[in-house]
Structure formats: structure tokens, C-alpha cells
C-alpha positions in Angstrom: 23.5 31.2 -11.2 27.1 30.8 -10.1 29.0 28.0 -12.0 31.3 25.7 -9.9 34.9 26.7 -9.8 37.0 25.6 -12.8 34.0 25.5 -15.1 34.4 27.7 -18.3 31.3 29.5 -18.8 31.7 29.5 -22.7 32.3 25.8 -22.8 29.2 25.3 -20.4 27.1 27.5 -22.8 28.3 25.5 -25.8 27.7 22.1 -24.1 24.2 23.2 -23.2 23.5 24.2 -26.7 24.8 21.1 -28.2 23.0 19.0 -25.7 19.6 20.7 -26.4 20.0 20.3 -30.2 20.9 16.5 -29.6 18.0 16.1 -27.3 15.5 17.5 -29.7 17.2 15.6 -32.7 17.4 12.5 -31.0 13.7 12.6 -29.8 12.4 13.5 -33.3 14.2 10.3 -34.7 13.2 8.1 -31.9 9.7 9.4 -31.4 8.8 11.0 -34.8 5.0 11.2 -34.2 5.2 12.7 -30.6 8.4 14.9 -30.8 8.6 15.8 -34.5 5.0 16.0 -35.5 3.3 16.9 -32.2 5.9 19.5 -31.0 8.6 20.6 -33.5 6.3 20.5 -36.6 3.0 21.7 -34.9 4.6 24.9 -33.2 7.6 25.8 -35.4 8.0 24.2 -38.9 4.2 23.9 -39.6 3.4 27.6 -39.2 6.5 28.4 -41.4 5.3 25.9 -44.0 1.9 27.4 -44.2 3.2 30.9 -44.2 5.7 30.1 -47.0 2.8 28.7 -49.3 0.4 31.5 -48.3 -1.9 28.9 -47.0 -4.6 29.4 -44.2 -3.0 26.3 -42.4 -0.9 23.2 -43.0 -2.0 19.8 -41.9 0.2 17.0 -40.9 -1.1 13.5 -40.8 0.5 10.1 -41.3 3.8 11.7 -42.1 2.6 13.9 -44.9 1.8 17.5 -45.0 -1.1 19.2 -46.8 -1.8 23.0 -47.3 -5.4 24.3 -47.1 -6.4 27.8 -48.3 -9.8 28.1 -46.5 -10.4 28.7 -42.9 -13.4 26.5 -42.6 -11.5 23.6 -44.1 -8.8 24.1 -41.5 -11.3 23.9 -38.8 -12.6 20.6 -40.0 -9.2 19.0 -41.0 -8.1 15.9 -39.3 -4.6 15.7 -38.1 -2.3 18.3 -36.6 -3.2 21.8 -37.8 -0.6 24.7 -37.8 -1.7 28.1 -38.9 0.9 31.0 -39.8 1.9 33.0 -36.8 2.8 32.6 -33.3 1.3 30.3 -30.5 1.7 30.5 -26.7 4.1 27.5 -26.9 6.3 29.0 -29.6 6.3 32.5 -28.2 7.6 31.2 -24.9 10.1 29.0 -26.6 11.4 31.8 -28.7 11.7 33.9 -25.5 13.7 31.3 -23.8 15.9 30.8 -26.9 16.4 34.6 -27.1 17.6 34.9 -23.5 20.0 31.8 -24.0 21.4 33.4 -27.1 21.8 36.8 -25.4 23.8 35.0 -22.7 25.9 33.5 -25.3 26.7 36.8 -27.0 27.5 38.3 -23.6 30.1 35.7 -23.0 31.5 36.2 -26.5 31.7 39.8 -26.2 33.4 39.2 -22.7 35.9 36.8 -24.3 36.7 39.4 -27.0 36.9 42.1 -24.4 34.4 44.2 -26.6 33.6 47.5 -25.0 29.8 48.4 -25.4 29.2 52.0 -26.3 26.6 54.1 -27.9 28.7 54.2 -31.1 28.8 50.4 -31.3 25.0 50.4 -30.5 24.3 52.8 -33.6 26.5 50.5 -35.7 24.1 47.8 -35.3 21.1 49.8 -36.2 21.1 48.9 -40.0 20.8 45.2 -39.2 17.5 45.8 -37.4 16.2 47.4 -40.5 17.7 44.6 -42.6 15.5 41.9 -40.7 12.1 43.7 -41.5 13.1 44.1 -45.1 13.9 40.5 -45.7 10.5 39.6 -44.2 9.0 41.8 -47.0 10.9 39.7 -49.6 9.0 36.6 -48.2 5.8 38.6 -48.5 6.6 39.4 -52.1 7.3 35.7 -52.6 3.7 34.9 -51.2 2.1 37.4 -53.5 3.8 35.9 -56.5 2.9 32.5 -55.3 -0.9 33.2 -55.0 -0.8 34.9 -58.3 0.6 31.6 -59.9 3.9 33.2 -61.1 7.6 32.3 -60.4 8.5 33.2 -56.9 11.8 35.2 -56.0 13.1 32.4 -53.6 11.7 28.8 -53.7 10.6 26.6 -50.9 12.3 25.4 -48.5 15.1 28.0 -48.7 12.5 30.9 -48.3 12.0 29.5 -44.8 15.3 31.1 -43.8 13.6 34.6 -44.0 10.4 33.6 -42.3 10.0 33.7 -38.4 11.4 32.3 -36.4 14.4 31.1 -38.6 15.0 34.7 -39.8 15.9 35.6 -36.2 18.8 32.9 -36.3 19.8 34.0 -39.7 20.1 37.6 -38.7 21.8 36.7 -35.5 24.5 34.8 -37.4 25.0 37.3 -40.1 25.1 40.2 -37.5 27.4 38.3 -35.2 29.6 37.2 -38.1 30.1 40.8 -39.2 30.8 42.1 -35.7 33.4 39.3 -35.0 35.1 39.8 -38.5 35.6 43.5 -38.2 36.7 43.3 -34.5 39.4 40.6 -35.4 40.6 42.8 -38.4 40.7 45.8 -35.9 42.7 43.9 -33.5 45.2 42.7 -36.2 45.7 46.4 -37.3 44.2 46.0 -40.6 41.5 48.6 -39.9 41.2 51.2 -37.2 37.8 51.4 -35.5 35.6 48.5 -36.4 32.1 50.3 -35.8 32.0 52.1 -39.1 32.7 48.7 -41.0 30.1 46.9 -39.0 27.4 49.7 -39.7 28.6 49.7 -43.6 28.1 46.0 -43.7 24.6 46.3 -42.4 23.8 49.4 -44.5 25.0 47.7 -47.7 22.6 44.6 -47.0 19.7 47.0 -46.3 20.3 48.9 -49.5 20.6 45.7 -51.7 17.4 44.4 -50.1 15.3 47.4 -50.4 16.8 48.1 -53.9 15.8 44.7 -54.9 12.2 45.3 -53.7 12.1 48.5 -55.5 13.2 46.8 -58.7 10.5 44.2 -58.4 7.9 47.1 -57.8 9.1 48.8 -61.0 9.0 45.6 -63.1 5.8 43.7 -61.7 2.2 44.7 -61.8 1.7 42.6 -58.8 3.7 45.0 -56.5 2.7 48.7 -56.1 4.7 51.6 -54.9 3.1 54.1 -52.4 6.0 56.3 -51.1 3.6 58.3 -49.1 3.5 55.4 -46.5 7.2 55.4 -45.9 7.3 59.4 -45.7 4.4 59.4 -43.2 5.9 56.6 -41.1 9.6 57.8 -41.2 8.7 61.4 -41.0 6.2 60.9 -38.0 8.6 58.8 -36.0 11.3 61.4 -36.5 9.0 64.2 -35.2 8.0 61.9 -32.1 11.7 61.2 -31.4 12.6 64.8 -31.8 9.7 66.0 -29.5 10.6 63.3 -26.9 14.3 64.5 -26.8 13.3 68.1 -26.6 10.8 67.7 -23.9 13.0 65.3 -21.9 16.0 67.2 -22.1 14.1 70.4 -21.1 11.8 69.2 -18.4 12.9 65.6 -17.3 16.6 65.2 -18.2 16.7 62.2 -15.7 14.9 60.0 -18.2 18.0 60.0 -20.7 20.8 60.0 -18.0 21.5 56.4 -18.7 20.9 56.0 -22.3 21.7 59.4 -23.8 20.8 59.8 -27.5 20.4 56.0 -27.6 17.0 56.7 -25.7 15.8 58.8 -28.8 16.7 56.0 -31.3 14.6 53.5 -29.3 11.6 55.9 -29.2 12.1 56.4 -33.0 12.2 52.8 -33.7 9.0 51.9 -31.7 7.4 54.9 -33.2 8.0 53.5 -36.6 6.2 50.4 -35.6 3.3 52.2 -34.2 2.8 54.5 -37.0 3.2 51.9 -39.7 0.4 50.0 -38.0 -1.9 52.9 -37.7 -1.3 53.8 -41.4 -1.7 50.1 -42.8 -4.8 49.3 -40.6 -6.8 52.6 -40.7 -5.5 54.6 -43.7 -4.8 52.2 -46.4 -8.0 53.0 -48.2 -7.4 56.8 -47.8 -4.0 56.4 -49.5 -5.3 54.3 -52.2 -3.3 51.3 -51.4 -6.2 48.8 -52.0 -5.1 46.1 -49.7 -6.8 45.3 -46.3 -4.3 44.5 -43.5 -5.0 42.8 -40.2 -3.4 42.7 -36.8 -1.0 39.8 -36.2 0.3 40.7 -32.9 -1.6 40.0 -29.6 -1.3 43.6 -28.1 -2.1 45.2 -31.3 -5.2 43.1 -31.9 -6.4 43.5 -28.4 -5.9 47.3 -28.7 -8.0 47.5 -31.8 -10.7 45.4 -30.4 -11.0 47.3 -27.1 -11.0 50.7 -29.0 -13.7 49.5 -31.2 -15.8 48.6 -28.2 -15.6 51.8 -26.4 -15.0 54.4 -29.1 -18.2 55.8 -30.8 -18.7 54.5 -34.2 -18.7 57.9 -35.9 -15.2 58.5 -34.4 -13.9 55.2 -35.4 -15.1 55.9 -38.9 -13.1 59.3 -38.9 -9.8 58.4 -37.1 -9.8 54.7 -37.1 -9.2 52.2 -34.1 -5.4 51.5 -34.2 -4.3 54.9 -33.0 -3.9 53.9 -29.3 -1.4 51.3 -30.3 1.0 54.2 -31.2 0.4 55.7 -27.8 1.2 52.5 -26.2 4.4 51.9 -28.1 5.6 55.5 -27.4 4.7 55.1 -23.7 6.6 51.8 -23.4 9.6 53.1 -25.2 10.0 56.1 -22.9 9.3 53.8 -19.7 12.3 51.5 -21.0 14.6 54.5 -21.6 13.7 55.9 -18.1 14.4 52.5 -16.4 17.8 52.0 -17.9 19.5 54.5 -15.6 23.3 55.0 -14.9 23.3 52.3 -12.3 22.3 49.6 -14.7 25.1 50.6 -17.1 27.6 50.8 -14.4 26.8 47.4 -13.1 26.7 45.5 -16.4 27.2 47.7 -19.5 27.4 44.8 -22.0 24.1 43.1 -20.7 22.3 46.5 -20.6 23.3 47.3 -24.2 22.3 43.9 -25.4 18.9 44.2 -23.9 18.5 47.7 -25.6 19.4 46.2 -28.8 16.8 43.4 -28.4 14.3 46.1 -27.2 14.8 48.3 -30.4 14.9 45.2 -32.7 11.4 43.9 -31.5 9.9 47.3 -32.4 11.8 48.4 -35.5 11.9 45.0 -37.2 8.2 44.5 -37.4 7.6 48.2 -38.1 10.1 48.2 -41.0 8.1 45.2 -42.4 4.7 46.8 -42.0 5.9 50.1 -43.5 7.5 48.5 -46.6 4.5 46.0 -47.1 2.1 49.0 -47.3 4.5 51.0 -49.4 4.6 48.1 -51.8 0.9 47.4 -51.4 1.3 43.6 -50.8 
């Protein structure tokens, strides 16, 4: 879409953002029952409220919220019922917001004249791990809540690390770190900014995972099964290495556009696939003692279809989540192949931003699933 002459794209983006917030805020005040309860609470805050309290659902009626911990009670509840997780409305809404925020980041990078490179891409890698690790902090919170002990983070602040709000928190933290180190680099305070961006994310990951390990060592409610992390990370590394070797030897055109970034994308989505297989099918074999279920639509559908066509004896032997790993690897390889030289030549900033988002949607959930199973929560 081409803006009229004389219109600053950055100002137009900011005005659109402010207008959208004002419209929703004004509508919630003017029509609380329809806009807040029926839309904002039902599809966005309600699921977060239920998730934060470890409830099966949250029910909104006459301006008050009640949490229910039984599925049957949720089905028979009167009022607006919100369950943890995503709905079609929230998923589409998040997708629209994601695209809008990517446009905003693209405009900011242009204004700062940031050159997108594989080095910058790798510098953002720790932040993708951080998002998944922070979600596990909330999972520990729910575990403590259900056991009736003091939580790590009280409600409502804990909502900041629950979807979808954690995406905005991570967006702000990552963007703040990038802008800070770029400005310091421009002032001559530091040389290259990429190592400092990477160090900021890495320190945050170490602090978060270190805190989780401390809780594991000091609380009987949280276990420790390092084999899960070893299998997941080792398996993903093996898959990425095999992909790189095979593509470079037999199909080098696949990596012409992305280079080694393509291997990083395959690695990240392999983490997601393997973590799902381990937690869904091999938790008992590893002695974890926790039953996990599929939360994402594709994963759930894959398991359901596999159960219907795979012989029972084979399902008993190897599980039913393994095709999801193949889907993740195939999808990642396809994306790497699609991002050829022409895409990077036409719009390198937008191409890298899309690749960052693609890696994040795989590595973030994968990190969470891996750490949850590692801690048996």
C-alpha cells in the first residue's frame, strides 16, 4: 500500500497504533458488556486469567470473574466462559498484530539505517530461547498454586509472561536492547553492537534457566530430568547437521539465500518437534511421571490422525507424535528453500524479520516444552 506524498510512514504507523488502542479502550469504557466482557475479556484476558490460576476455565458474569477447576462445571457454567489457550478469534487477532508490529520494526530499522545480516540474526537467537524459558517460570507458578504454596510471581503481574502478553514483553525487551546498543555503537562508545545484543539475551536466558534450576534443587514439586534436554538438543543438532551436509552436497540451491541461517531454522524447529515427541510419547519411559497433552492445533491433529491409521501395536511401541517431527523438519526446509537470493535482494530487512519470526514460533514453544519435561511440571 502506497501512502500519499508527504505522509511520514513512521508517524502513520504510530497514529494507527494509538488510534487502535484508543478505539478499544473507549469501546470498553462505553460498552463494557459488549466490548470488554464479550470481546477483550472473552478472547484475550479471560484465557490468561484461567491459565494464571491453573483453572479449567474462567467465567465472567455481571462484572465478576469466577475460576472453575472442573471441565463439566465449565460446560454448565452460565456467563462468558474462557478456557486457557487460543481461539480462532485470538489466533487471527495475534496474527494481525504480529504483521503490524513487524511493519513497525521494519520502519524503525529503516529509520536507524540498520543493516540486516546473518550476524545480527544470530545475535537475536538468545531472545527466542528466553521467551520459552519465561513461560516455564509461569508453569512453575501454576504448579505451586495447585499445591497451595507461595508462587514465584503473584497475579496479576504473572500475566506478563503468559501468552499473548509475553510476546509484547519480549518484543519490548528485545527492541530496547537492540536500539540501546545500536545508539551506543553510533556514538562510538562500543564497536560492533551485535555481540552486546547477543550478550544481553544470553545473560537473561542464563538468569532465567538458572533460577528454574535453583527451584528444582530446592523444591520437591519440581523435578530434574536432564535426559530430556540432552535428547532434545542433541537430536536437533544431529538433524540440523544432517540437513546442512545433505543440502550442501546434493542440493546447495536450498541454502543459497539463507546460508547457515537455514541450518539454525531447521535446528530450532527440530527442537520443537523432538520436545513434543519426547514429552507426549516418552515421558513414562524416562520416568518423568507427568502426562502431557497437545495444545497446538497441528500437533493435536497429527496425533489424532496417526492414532486412527497406525496399528495399535506400533503406536504402543513408538508413540503417535513422531509424524509431527517430520512435519516440522519438512516445513523448516521448505521455508529455507523459499527464501532465495531474490527475496533478500528485494527487501533484506523484511526477509530477515520474517525469518526471525519463523524461528521464534518454533524455538519458543520448543524451549518451553523441553524445559517443562526436564523439570517434570
